[in-house]
N, CA, C and O atoms as a GROMACS GRO file, in nm:
protein
  580
    1MET      N    1  -4.331   7.457  -0.330
    1MET     CA    2  -4.341   7.505  -0.194
    1MET      C    3  -4.210   7.481  -0.118
    1MET      O    4  -4.162   7.568  -0.045
    2ILE      N    5  -4.153   7.362  -0.136
    2ILE     CA    6  -4.028   7.330  -0.067
    2ILE      C    7  -3.915   7.418  -0.119
    2ILE      O    8  -3.831   7.464  -0.041
    3ILE      N    9  -3.912   7.444  -0.248
    3ILE     CA   10  -3.809   7.529  -0.306
    3ILE      C   11  -3.820   7.671  -0.250
    3ILE      O   12  -3.719   7.732  -0.218
    4LEU      N   13  -3.941   7.723  -0.239
    4LEU     CA   14  -3.962   7.856  -0.183
    4LEU      C   15  -3.913   7.861  -0.040
    4LEU      O   16  -3.850   7.959   0.000
    5LEU      N   17  -3.940   7.759   0.038
    5LEU     CA   18  -3.895   7.753   0.177
    5LEU      C   19  -3.743   7.752   0.184
    5LEU      O   20  -3.685   7.820   0.268
    6LEU      N   21  -3.677   7.675   0.098
    6LEU     CA   22  -3.531   7.671   0.095
    6LEU      C   23  -3.472   7.805   0.058
    6LEU      O   24  -3.372   7.848   0.117
    7VAL      N   25  -3.532   7.873  -0.040
    7VAL     CA   26  -3.484   8.004  -0.081
    7VAL      C   27  -3.498   8.105   0.032
    7VAL      O   28  -3.406   8.181   0.060
    8LEU      N   29  -3.613   8.106   0.097
    8LEU     CA   30  -3.634   8.199   0.209
    8LEU      C   31  -3.539   8.171   0.324
    8LEU      O   32  -3.487   8.265   0.384
    9THR      N   33  -3.516   8.045   0.355
    9THR     CA   34  -3.422   8.008   0.462
    9THR      C   35  -3.281   8.053   0.427
    9THR      O   36  -3.211   8.107   0.512
   10ALA      N   37  -3.239   8.031   0.303
   10ALA     CA   38  -3.105   8.072   0.260
   10ALA      C   39  -3.089   8.223   0.267
   10ALA      O   40  -2.985   8.272   0.312
   11CYS      N   41  -3.189   8.296   0.225
   11CYS     CA   42  -3.183   8.443   0.231
   11CYS      C   43  -3.177   8.491   0.374
   11CYS      O   44  -3.103   8.584   0.405
   12ASN      N   45  -3.254   8.429   0.462
   12ASN     CA   46  -3.255   8.466   0.602
   12ASN      C   47  -3.120   8.439   0.667
   12ASN      O   48  -3.069   8.522   0.742
   13ASN      N   49  -3.061   8.322   0.638
   13ASN     CA   50  -2.929   8.290   0.692
   13ASN      C   51  -2.824   8.388   0.643
   13ASN      O   52  -2.738   8.429   0.720
   14ARG      N   53  -2.830   8.425   0.517
   14ARG     CA   54  -2.735   8.520   0.461
   14ARG      C   55  -2.750   8.656   0.528
   14ARG      O   56  -2.650   8.720   0.560
   15LYS      N   57  -2.873   8.699   0.550
   15LYS     CA   58  -2.897   8.827   0.616
   15LYS      C   59  -2.848   8.826   0.759
   15LYS      O   60  -2.793   8.925   0.807
   16GLN      N   61  -2.866   8.712   0.829
   16GLN     CA   62  -2.822   8.703   0.966
   16GLN      C   63  -2.670   8.716   0.978
   16GLN      O   64  -2.620   8.764   1.079
   17GLN      N   65  -2.598   8.675   0.875
   17GLN     CA   66  -2.453   8.680   0.880
   17GLN      C   67  -2.397   8.800   0.806
   17GLN      O   68  -2.278   8.804   0.776
   18ASP      N   69  -2.480   8.896   0.776
   18ASP     CA   70  -2.438   9.013   0.702
   18ASP      C   71  -2.385   9.118   0.800
   18ASP      O   72  -2.460   9.201   0.852
   19PHE      N   73  -2.255   9.113   0.823
   19PHE     CA   74  -2.192   9.211   0.910
   19PHE      C   75  -2.052   9.240   0.859
   19PHE      O   76  -1.994   9.162   0.784
   20GLU      N   77  -1.999   9.354   0.903
   20GLU     CA   78  -1.862   9.390   0.866
   20GLU      C   79  -1.789   9.444   0.988
   20GLU      O   80  -1.851   9.489   1.084
   21LEU      N   81  -1.657   9.438   0.982
   21LEU     CA   82  -1.574   9.494   1.088
   21LEU      C   83  -1.530   9.633   1.049
   21LEU      O   84  -1.482   9.656   0.938
   22LYS      N   85  -1.546   9.726   1.141
   22LYS     CA   86  -1.506   9.864   1.118
   22LYS      C   87  -1.404   9.902   1.226
   22LYS      O   88  -1.416   9.858   1.340
   23PRO      N   89  -1.305   9.984   1.191
   23PRO     CA   90  -1.208  10.028   1.291
   23PRO      C   91  -1.274  10.112   1.400
   23PRO      O   92  -1.364  10.192   1.372
   24LEU      N   93  -1.230  10.092   1.521
   24LEU     CA   94  -1.282  10.166   1.636
   24LEU      C   95  -1.170  10.256   1.685
   24LEU      O   96  -1.064  10.207   1.725
   25SER      N   97  -1.191  10.386   1.683
   25SER     CA   98  -1.087  10.482   1.715
   25SER      C   99  -1.053  10.480   1.864
   25SER      O  100  -1.146  10.477   1.945
   26PRO      N  101  -0.929  10.481   1.906
   26PRO     CA  102  -0.811  10.466   1.821
   26PRO      C  103  -0.801  10.321   1.776
   26PRO      O  104  -0.806  10.230   1.858
   27ASP      N  105  -0.785  10.300   1.647
   27ASP     CA  106  -0.791  10.164   1.596
   27ASP      C  107  -0.666  10.083   1.625
   27ASP      O  108  -0.669   9.960   1.613
   28VAL      N  109  -0.557  10.147   1.662
   28VAL     CA  110  -0.432  10.076   1.692
   28VAL      C  111  -0.365  10.139   1.813
   28VAL      O  112  -0.360  10.261   1.827
   29GLN      N  113  -0.314  10.053   1.900
   29GLN     CA  114  -0.232  10.097   2.013
   29GLN      C  115  -0.105  10.012   2.010
   29GLN      O  116  -0.112   9.890   2.010
   30GLN      N  117   0.011  10.078   2.008
   30GLN     CA  118   0.139  10.007   2.011
   30GLN      C  119   0.213  10.051   2.136
   30GLN      O  120   0.214  10.169   2.171
   31PHE      N  121   0.275   9.954   2.204
   31PHE     CA  122   0.344   9.986   2.328
   31PHE      C  123   0.444   9.878   2.363
   31PHE      O  124   0.440   9.767   2.310
   32LYS      N  125   0.535   9.912   2.452
   32LYS     CA  126   0.633   9.817   2.504
   32LYS      C  127   0.593   9.782   2.646
   32LYS      O  128   0.546   9.866   2.723
   33SER      N  129   0.613   9.655   2.680
   33SER     CA  130   0.593   9.607   2.816
   33SER      C  131   0.717   9.527   2.850
   33SER      O  132   0.732   9.412   2.808
   34GLY      N  133   0.805   9.589   2.926
   34GLY     CA  134   0.935   9.527   2.949
   34GLY      C  135   1.010   9.523   2.817
   34GLY      O  136   1.030   9.626   2.753
   35THR      N  137   1.050   9.404   2.775
   35THR     CA  138   1.118   9.390   2.647
   35THR      C  139   1.022   9.352   2.534
   35THR      O  140   1.062   9.341   2.418
   36ASN      N  141   0.894   9.332   2.569
   36ASN     CA  142   0.795   9.290   2.469
   36ASN      C  143   0.744   9.409   2.387
   36ASN      O  144   0.715   9.516   2.441
   37ASN      N  145   0.736   9.388   2.257
   37ASN     CA  146   0.679   9.484   2.165
   37ASN      C  147   0.535   9.439   2.137
   37ASN      O  148   0.515   9.332   2.080
   38ASN      N  149   0.435   9.519   2.176
   38ASN     CA  150   0.295   9.478   2.170
   38ASN      C  151   0.211   9.571   2.083
   38ASN      O  152   0.246   9.686   2.058
   39ARG      N  153   0.100   9.516   2.038
   39ARG     CA  154   0.006   9.594   1.957
   39ARG      C  155  -0.136   9.546   1.988
   39ARG      O  156  -0.160   9.428   2.013
   40ILE      N  157  -0.230   9.642   1.986
   40ILE     CA  158  -0.373   9.610   2.000
   40ILE      C  159  -0.448   9.682   1.889
   40ILE      O  160  -0.428   9.801   1.866
   41ASP      N  161  -0.535   9.608   1.820
   41ASP     CA  162  -0.626   9.665   1.721
   41ASP      C  163  -0.768   9.658   1.776
   41ASP      O  164  -0.804   9.561   1.843
   42TYR      N  165  -0.847   9.762   1.747
   42TYR     CA  166  -0.985   9.769   1.796
   42TYR      C  167  -1.081   9.778   1.676
   42TYR      O  168  -1.060   9.857   1.584
   43PHE      N  169  -1.186   9.697   1.681
   43PHE     CA  170  -1.289   9.699   1.577
   43PHE      C  171  -1.427   9.692   1.643
   43PHE      O  172  -1.440   9.654   1.759
   44TYR      N  173  -1.528   9.730   1.566
   44TYR     CA  174  -1.665   9.704   1.608
   44TYR      C  175  -1.739   9.640   1.492
   44TYR      O  176  -1.701   9.657   1.376
   45ILE      N  177  -1.844   9.568   1.525
   45ILE     CA  178  -1.923   9.498   1.424
   45ILE      C  179  -2.039   9.587   1.382
   45ILE      O  180  -2.118   9.632   1.465
   46ARG      N  181  -2.048   9.610   1.252
   46ARG     CA  182  -2.162   9.682   1.197
   46ARG      C  183  -2.248   9.578   1.125
   46ARG      O  184  -2.202   9.509   1.034
   47GLY      N  185  -2.372   9.567   1.167
   47GLY     CA  186  -2.463   9.471   1.105
   47GLY      C  187  -2.506   9.364   1.203
   47GLY      O  188  -2.497   9.382   1.324
   48ASN      N  189  -2.553   9.254   1.149
   48ASN     CA  190  -2.612   9.147   1.230
   48ASN      C  191  -2.506   9.044   1.270
   48ASN      O  192  -2.444   8.981   1.184
   49PHE      N  193  -2.488   9.028   1.399
   49PHE     CA  194  -2.400   8.923   1.451
   49PHE      C  195  -2.483   8.837   1.545
   49PHE      O  196  -2.544   8.888   1.639
   50PHE      N  197  -2.484   8.707   1.518
   50PHE     CA  198  -2.558   8.613   1.601
   50PHE      C  199  -2.463   8.514   1.664
   50PHE      O  200  -2.365   8.472   1.602
   51TYR      N  201  -2.492   8.477   1.787
   51TYR     CA  202  -2.406   8.384   1.860
   51TYR      C  203  -2.437   8.241   1.816
   51TYR      O  204  -2.517   8.171   1.878
   52LYS      N  205  -2.371   8.200   1.707
   52LYS     CA  206  -2.380   8.063   1.660
   52LYS      C  207  -2.249   8.029   1.589
   52LYS      O  208  -2.180   8.118   1.538
   53LYS      N  209  -2.216   7.901   1.585
   53LYS     CA  210  -2.084   7.858   1.539
   53LYS      C  211  -2.050   7.905   1.398
   53LYS      O  212  -1.935   7.940   1.371
   54SER      N  213  -2.147   7.905   1.308
   54SER     CA  214  -2.117   7.948   1.170
   54SER      C  215  -2.078   8.096   1.167
   54SER      O  216  -1.995   8.136   1.086
   55THR      N  217  -2.139   8.176   1.253
   55THR     CA  218  -2.106   8.317   1.259
   55THR      C  219  -1.968   8.338   1.323
   55THR      O  220  -1.895   8.429   1.285
   56TYR      N  221  -1.933   8.253   1.420
   56TYR     CA  222  -1.801   8.262   1.482
   56TYR      C  223  -1.692   8.241   1.378
   56TYR      O  224  -1.594   8.316   1.373
   57ALA      N  225  -1.711   8.139   1.293
   57ALA     CA  226  -1.612   8.110   1.188
   57ALA      C  227  -1.604   8.226   1.090
   57ALA      O  228  -1.494   8.262   1.046
   58LEU      N  229  -1.718   8.285   1.055
   58LEU     CA  230  -1.718   8.400   0.965
   58LEU      C  231  -1.644   8.518   1.028
   58LEU      O  232  -1.570   8.588   0.959
   59LEU      N  233  -1.664   8.540   1.156
   59LEU     CA  234  -1.592   8.647   1.226
   59LEU      C  235  -1.442   8.620   1.221
   59LEU      O  236  -1.363   8.712   1.200
   60GLY      N  237  -1.402   8.495   1.241
   60GLY     CA  238  -1.261   8.459   1.233
   60GLY      C  239  -1.202   8.493   1.098
   60GLY      O  240  -1.091   8.546   1.089
   61ASP      N  241  -1.276   8.464   0.991
   61ASP     CA  242  -1.231   8.497   0.856
   61ASP      C  243  -1.219   8.648   0.837
   61ASP      O  244  -1.122   8.697   0.778
   62LYS      N  245  -1.317   8.722   0.887
   62LYS     CA  246  -1.316   8.867   0.870
   62LYS      C  247  -1.200   8.931   0.947
   62LYS      O  248  -1.138   9.025   0.898
   63VAL      N  249  -1.172   8.881   1.067
   63VAL     CA  250  -1.060   8.933   1.145
   63VAL      C  251  -0.929   8.905   1.071
   63VAL      O  252  -0.843   8.992   1.061
   64SER      N  253  -0.914   8.783   1.019
   64SER     CA  254  -0.791   8.747   0.946
   64SER      C  255  -0.768   8.838   0.827
   64SER      O  256  -0.654   8.871   0.794
   65ARG      N  257  -0.876   8.878   0.761
   65ARG     CA  258  -0.862   8.967   0.645
   65ARG      C  259  -0.832   9.111   0.685
   65ARG      O  260  -0.775   9.186   0.606
   66LYS      N  261  -0.870   9.150   0.806
   66LYS     CA  262  -0.850   9.289   0.849
   66LYS      C  263  -0.708   9.315   0.899
   66LYS      O  264  -0.657   9.426   0.884
   67ILE      N  265  -0.646   9.215   0.958
   67ILE     CA  266  -0.513   9.240   1.014
   67ILE      C  267  -0.406   9.208   0.911
   67ILE      O  268  -0.427   9.125   0.822
   68ASP      N  269  -0.295   9.273   0.924
   68ASP     CA  270  -0.184   9.255   0.831
   68ASP      C  271  -0.095   9.142   0.884
   68ASP      O  272  -0.012   9.165   0.973
   69SER      N  273  -0.111   9.023   0.830
   69SER     CA  274  -0.036   8.907   0.881
   69SER      C  275   0.114   8.923   0.862
   69SER      O  276   0.192   8.857   0.931
   70ALA      N  277   0.156   9.008   0.770
   70ALA     CA  278   0.299   9.028   0.748
   70ALA      C  279   0.367   9.094   0.868
   70ALA      O  280   0.487   9.075   0.889
   71ILE      N  281   0.291   9.170   0.946
   71ILE     CA  282   0.354   9.238   1.060
   71ILE      C  283   0.340   9.159   1.190
   71ILE      O  284   0.397   9.198   1.291
   72LEU      N  285   0.266   9.048   1.190
   72LEU     CA  286   0.248   8.971   1.313
   72LEU      C  287   0.380   8.934   1.380
   72LEU      O  288   0.391   8.949   1.502
   73PRO      N  289   0.479   8.887   1.306
   73PRO     CA  290   0.606   8.850   1.372
   73PRO      C  291   0.680   8.967   1.436
   73PRO      O  292   0.771   8.946   1.515
   74ASP      N  293   0.643   9.090   1.402
   74ASP     CA  294   0.708   9.208   1.460
   74ASP      C  295   0.668   9.231   1.605
   74ASP      O  296   0.730   9.312   1.675
   75TYR      N  297   0.565   9.161   1.651
   75TYR     CA  298   0.512   9.184   1.786
   75TYR      C  299   0.519   9.057   1.870
   75TYR      O  300   0.493   8.947   1.822
   76ASP      N  301   0.554   9.076   1.997
   76ASP     CA  302   0.550   8.963   2.090
   76ASP      C  303   0.407   8.924   2.118
   76ASP      O  304   0.372   8.806   2.119
   77PHE      N  305   0.324   9.024   2.140
   77PHE     CA  306   0.180   9.002   2.162
   77PHE      C  307   0.102   9.100   2.075
   77PHE      O  308   0.125   9.221   2.080
   78TYR      N  309   0.011   9.046   1.995
   78TYR     CA  310  -0.073   9.126   1.905
   78TYR      C  311  -0.217   9.087   1.938
   78TYR      O  312  -0.258   8.973   1.914
   79SER      N  313  -0.293   9.180   1.993
   79SER     CA  314  -0.430   9.151   2.035
   79SER      C  315  -0.530   9.226   1.948
   79SER      O  316  -0.502   9.334   1.897
   80VAL      N  317  -0.647   9.167   1.934
   80VAL     CA  318  -0.757   9.229   1.860
   80VAL      C  319  -0.882   9.222   1.948
   80VAL      O  320  -0.920   9.115   1.995
   81TYR      N  321  -0.945   9.337   1.970
   81TYR     CA  322  -1.071   9.346   2.043
   81TYR      C  323  -1.180   9.381   1.943
   81TYR      O  324  -1.166   9.475   1.864
   82VAL      N  325  -1.290   9.307   1.948
   82VAL     CA  326  -1.405   9.333   1.860
   82VAL      C  327  -1.527   9.359   1.947
   82VAL      O  328  -1.565   9.276   2.029
   83TYR      N  329  -1.588   9.476   1.929
   83TYR     CA  330  -1.703   9.518   2.009
   83TYR      C  331  -1.831   9.515   1.926
   83TYR      O  332  -1.827   9.515   1.803
   84ARG      N  333  -1.944   9.514   1.996
   84ARG     CA  334  -2.074   9.527   1.929
   84ARG      C  335  -2.090   9.671   1.882
   84ARG      O  336  -2.026   9.762   1.934
   85ASP      N  337  -2.174   9.689   1.782
   85ASP     CA  338  -2.202   9.822   1.727
   85ASP      C  339  -2.303   9.892   1.816
   85ASP      O  340  -2.423   9.887   1.793
   86LEU      N  341  -2.251   9.958   1.917
   86LEU     CA  342  -2.335  10.034   2.009
   86LEU      C  343  -2.283  10.177   2.013
   86LEU      O  344  -2.197  10.214   1.933
   87ASP      N  345  -2.334  10.253   2.102
   87ASP     CA  346  -2.289  10.391   2.115
   87ASP      C  347  -2.162  10.394   2.199
   87ASP      O  348  -2.159  10.453   2.307
   88LEU      N  349  -2.057  10.330   2.148
   88LEU     CA  350  -1.929  10.331   2.218
   88LEU      C  351  -1.866  10.469   2.206
   88LEU      O  352  -1.877  10.534   2.102
   89PRO      N  353  -1.801  10.515   2.312
   89PRO     CA  354  -1.746  10.651   2.308
   89PRO      C  355  -1.642  10.671   2.198
   89PRO      O  356  -1.627  10.783   2.149
   90ASN      N  357  -1.572  10.567   2.158
   90ASN     CA  358  -1.463  10.582   2.062
   90ASN      C  359  -1.508  10.575   1.917
   90ASN      O  360  -1.430  10.606   1.827
   91LYS      N  361  -1.632  10.537   1.892
   91LYS     CA  362  -1.675  10.511   1.755
   91LYS      C  363  -1.660  10.632   1.665
   91LYS      O  364  -1.621  10.618   1.549
   92LYS      N  365  -1.690  10.749   1.716
   92LYS     CA  366  -1.686  10.868   1.630
   92LYS      C  367  -1.584  10.971   1.676
   92LYS      O  368  -1.520  11.035   1.592
   93ASP      N  369  -1.570  10.989   1.807
   93ASP     CA  370  -1.491  11.103   1.853
   93ASP      C  371  -1.346  11.073   1.883
   93ASP      O  372  -1.272  11.162   1.923
   94GLY      N  373  -1.304  10.948   1.865
   94GLY     CA  374  -1.163  10.915   1.888
   94GLY      C  375  -1.125  10.924   2.034
   94GLY      O  376  -1.016  10.970   2.066
   95GLY      N  377  -1.214  10.881   2.123
   95GLY     CA  378  -1.184  10.879   2.266
   95GLY      C  379  -1.057  10.801   2.293
   95GLY      O  380  -1.012  10.724   2.208
   96GLY      N  381  -1.000  10.820   2.409
   96GLY     CA  382  -0.874  10.754   2.443
   96GLY      C  383  -0.891  10.607   2.476
   96GLY      O  384  -1.003  10.556   2.484
   97ILE      N  385  -0.779  10.542   2.494
   97ILE     CA  386  -0.777  10.399   2.526
   97ILE      C  387  -0.858  10.372   2.653
   97ILE      O  388  -0.925  10.269   2.661
   98ASN      N  389  -0.852  10.461   2.750
   98ASN     CA  390  -0.924  10.438   2.877
   98ASN      C  391  -1.074  10.434   2.860
   98ASN      O  392  -1.145  10.386   2.949
   99SER      N  393  -1.126  10.485   2.749
   99SER     CA  394  -1.271  10.482   2.730
   99SER      C  395  -1.322  10.342   2.699
   99SER      O  396  -1.443  10.320   2.693
  100PHE      N  397  -1.230  10.245   2.680
  100PHE     CA  398  -1.270  10.105   2.665
  100PHE      C  399  -1.293  10.039   2.800
  100PHE      O  400  -1.355   9.933   2.808
  101ASP      N  401  -1.243  10.100   2.907
  101ASP     CA  402  -1.263  10.044   3.041
  101ASP      C  403  -1.411  10.028   3.070
  101ASP      O  404  -1.490  10.119   3.043
  102GLY      N  405  -1.449   9.914   3.123
  102GLY     CA  406  -1.588   9.888   3.158
  102GLY      C  407  -1.674   9.850   3.040
  102GLY      O  408  -1.796   9.844   3.053
  103GLN      N  409  -1.615   9.823   2.924
  103GLN     CA  410  -1.692   9.789   2.805
  103GLN      C  411  -1.694   9.638   2.776
  103GLN      O  412  -1.732   9.598   2.667
  104ASN      N  413  -1.655   9.555   2.873
  104ASN     CA  414  -1.653   9.410   2.850
  104ASN      C  415  -1.790   9.355   2.813
  104ASN      O  416  -1.798   9.256   2.741
  105LYS      N  417  -1.896   9.416   2.861
  105LYS     CA  418  -2.031   9.369   2.826
  105LYS      C  419  -2.059   9.388   2.677
  105LYS      O  420  -2.146   9.321   2.621
  106ASN      N  421  -1.987   9.480   2.614
  106ASN     CA  422  -2.005   9.507   2.472
  106ASN      C  423  -1.903   9.434   2.384
  106ASN      O  424  -1.907   9.444   2.261
  107LEU      N  425  -1.812   9.361   2.448
  107LEU     CA  426  -1.708   9.290   2.375
  107LEU      C  427  -1.764   9.162   2.314
  107LEU      O  428  -1.834   9.085   2.381
  108VAL      N  429  -1.734   9.138   2.186
  108VAL     CA  430  -1.780   9.019   2.114
  108VAL      C  431  -1.668   8.917   2.100
  108VAL      O  432  -1.693   8.796   2.105
  109ALA      N  433  -1.545   8.965   2.081
  109ALA     CA  434  -1.435   8.872   2.060
  109ALA      C  435  -1.304   8.932   2.108
  109ALA      O  436  -1.282   9.053   2.101
  110TYR      N  437  -1.218   8.843   2.157
  110TYR     CA  438  -1.080   8.878   2.190
  110TYR      C  439  -0.990   8.777   2.121
  110TYR      O  440  -1.006   8.656   2.139
  111ILE      N  441  -0.895   8.828   2.042
  111ILE     CA  442  -0.803   8.743   1.968
  111ILE      C  443  -0.662   8.786   2.007
  111ILE      O  444  -0.634   8.905   2.019
  112ARG      N  445  -0.574   8.687   2.026
  112ARG     CA  446  -0.435   8.721   2.057
  112ARG      C  447  -0.341   8.633   1.976
  112ARG      O  448  -0.362   8.513   1.961
  113TYR      N  449  -0.237   8.698   1.923
  113TYR     CA  450  -0.128   8.629   1.855
  113TYR      C  451  -0.005   8.643   1.943
  113TYR      O  452   0.028   8.752   1.988
  114LYS      N  453   0.061   8.534   1.966
  114LYS     CA  454   0.184   8.534   2.045
  114LYS      C  455   0.298   8.501   1.950
  114LYS      O  456   0.310   8.389   1.900
  115ARG      N  457   0.382   8.601   1.926
  115ARG     CA  458   0.495   8.589   1.832
  115ARG      C  459   0.451   8.533   1.697
  115ARG      O  460   0.515   8.444   1.640
  116GLY      N  461   0.340   8.588   1.646
  116GLY     CA  462   0.294   8.555   1.512
  116GLY      C  463   0.198   8.439   1.502
  116GLY      O  464   0.143   8.414   1.395
  117GLN      N  465   0.176   8.365   1.612
  117GLN     CA  466   0.086   8.250   1.611
  117GLN      C  467  -0.038   8.278   1.696
  117GLN      O  468  -0.026   8.318   1.812
  118MET      N  469  -0.156   8.257   1.639
  118MET     CA  470  -0.279   8.278   1.715
  118MET      C  471  -0.285   8.176   1.829
  118MET      O  472  -0.279   8.055   1.806
  119ASP      N  473  -0.298   8.226   1.952
  119ASP     CA  474  -0.310   8.134   2.066
  119ASP      C  475  -0.440   8.152   2.144
  119ASP      O  476  -0.472   8.069   2.228
  120ILE      N  477  -0.514   8.260   2.116
  120ILE     CA  478  -0.644   8.283   2.180
  120ILE      C  479  -0.741   8.340   2.077
  120ILE      O  480  -0.708   8.433   2.004
  121PHE      N  481  -0.862   8.283   2.073
  121PHE     CA  482  -0.972   8.343   1.996
  121PHE      C  483  -1.099   8.311   2.073
  121PHE      O  484  -1.160   8.206   2.055
  122TYR      N  485  -1.138   8.405   2.159
  122TYR     CA  486  -1.256   8.388   2.243
  122TYR      C  487  -1.374   8.464   2.184
  122TYR      O  488  -1.360   8.579   2.141
  123ILE      N  489  -1.489   8.401   2.185
  123ILE     CA  490  -1.616   8.469   2.157
  123ILE      C  491  -1.675   8.503   2.294
  123ILE      O  492  -1.681   8.419   2.383
  124ILE      N  493  -1.717   8.628   2.309
  124ILE     CA  494  -1.759   8.680   2.439
  124ILE      C  495  -1.902   8.734   2.429
  124ILE      O  496  -1.936   8.806   2.335
  125LYS      N  497  -1.983   8.697   2.527
  125LYS     CA  498  -2.121   8.744   2.533
  125LYS      C  499  -2.149   8.793   2.674
  125LYS      O  500  -2.132   8.719   2.771
  126ASN      N  501  -2.192   8.919   2.686
  126ASN     CA  502  -2.223   8.980   2.816
  126ASN      C  503  -2.108   8.968   2.915
  126ASN      O  504  -2.129   8.945   3.034
  127GLY      N  505  -1.986   8.983   2.865
  127GLY     CA  506  -1.868   8.981   2.952
  127GLY      C  507  -1.815   8.843   2.984
  127GLY      O  508  -1.717   8.830   3.058
  128ASN      N  509  -1.877   8.738   2.930
  128ASN     CA  510  -1.833   8.601   2.957
  128ASN      C  511  -1.788   8.532   2.829
  128ASN      O  512  -1.850   8.548   2.724
  129VAL      N  513  -1.679   8.457   2.838
  129VAL     CA  514  -1.632   8.378   2.725
  129VAL      C  515  -1.728   8.262   2.707
  129VAL      O  516  -1.753   8.185   2.800
  130VAL      N  517  -1.784   8.250   2.585
  130VAL     CA  518  -1.882   8.144   2.558
  130VAL      C  519  -1.829   8.040   2.459
  130VAL      O  520  -1.884   7.930   2.449
  131TYR      N  521  -1.720   8.075   2.385
  131TYR     CA  522  -1.671   7.981   2.285
  131TYR      C  523  -1.525   8.009   2.257
  131TYR      O  524  -1.482   8.125   2.252
  132ASN      N  525  -1.448   7.904   2.238
  132ASN     CA  526  -1.308   7.913   2.198
  132ASN      C  527  -1.299   7.868   2.053
  132ASN      O  528  -1.314   7.749   2.024
  133LEU      N  529  -1.276   7.961   1.963
  133LEU     CA  530  -1.276   7.928   1.821
  133LEU      C  531  -1.158   7.838   1.782
  133LEU      O  532  -1.168   7.762   1.686
  134ILE      N  533  -1.049   7.845   1.854
  134ILE     CA  534  -0.933   7.761   1.822
  134ILE      C  535  -0.960   7.615   1.856
  134ILE      O  536  -0.934   7.526   1.775
  135SER      N  537  -1.013   7.591   1.975
  135SER     CA  538  -1.039   7.452   2.016
  135SER      C  539  -1.173   7.401   1.967
  135SER      O  540  -1.197   7.280   1.962
  136GLY      N  541  -1.264   7.495   1.929
  136GLY     CA  542  -1.397   7.456   1.887
  136GLY      C  543  -1.485   7.411   2.002
  136GLY      O  544  -1.579   7.333   1.984
  137LYS      N  545  -1.454   7.459   2.123
  137LYS     CA  546  -1.529   7.417   2.241
  137LYS      C  547  -1.604   7.533   2.305
  137LYS      O  548  -1.558   7.648   2.305
  138GLU      N  549  -1.721   7.500   2.359
  138GLU     CA  550  -1.795   7.600   2.436
  138GLU      C  551  -1.723   7.622   2.568
  138GLU      O  552  -1.664   7.530   2.624
  139MET      N  553  -1.730   7.744   2.618
  139MET     CA  554  -1.663   7.783   2.742
  139MET      C  555  -1.765   7.857   2.829
  139MET      O  556  -1.874   7.891   2.783
  140ASP      N  557  -1.728   7.880   2.953
  140ASP     CA  558  -1.814   7.956   3.043
  140ASP      C  559  -1.732   8.013   3.157
  140ASP      O  560  -1.723   7.954   3.265
  141PHE      N  561  -1.671   8.130   3.131
  141PHE     CA  562  -1.600   8.200   3.237
  141PHE      C  563  -1.598   8.349   3.203
  141PHE      O  564  -1.612   8.389   3.088
  142GLU      N  565  -1.579   8.430   3.307
  142GLU     CA  566  -1.578   8.575   3.289
  142GLU      C  567  -1.449   8.618   3.219
  142GLU      O  568  -1.340   8.574   3.255
  143PHE      N  569  -1.464   8.704   3.120
  143PHE     CA  570  -1.347   8.756   3.049
  143PHE      C  571  -1.284   8.863   3.135
  143PHE      O  572  -1.352   8.956   3.179
  144ASP      N  573  -1.155   8.851   3.160
  144ASP     CA  574  -1.082   8.948   3.238
  144ASP      C  575  -0.986   9.022   3.147
  144ASP      O  576  -0.884   8.967   3.105
  145GLN      N  577  -1.020   9.145   3.117
  145GLN     CA  578  -0.941   9.226   3.024
  145GLN      C  579  -0.809   9.247   3.086
  145GLN      O  580  -0.723   9.313   3.028
   0.00000   0.00000   0.00000
């Protein structure tokens, strides 16, 4: 009986963390701001994402595998936005960058690299930062895009 319970719990935990990152069109934006060379990548989560620390770490691993670390030093600021899998305007039709405006409620994570070094990794729920993956601390403030 105990073995069956352990197997069911393990399967349930695995299913809860079964998600993948998919590019969100336009998946890349490159631009200059003054003398800074910047880049933004956009993704959405397909599958089950739960707000718990083990899932945050898994998301961090998946983001690291999706971005090309070799090009990080080419940018002064390299940001990654990860959204929930909803009916976002950009998911299928390739809407413009402005179609992300007002989508903070659907944002799950914001990651930023400053000159090749990760300096921000926020987990966001309903437009509020709830966890800082770098410091490992819970947070509570509104995310300002």
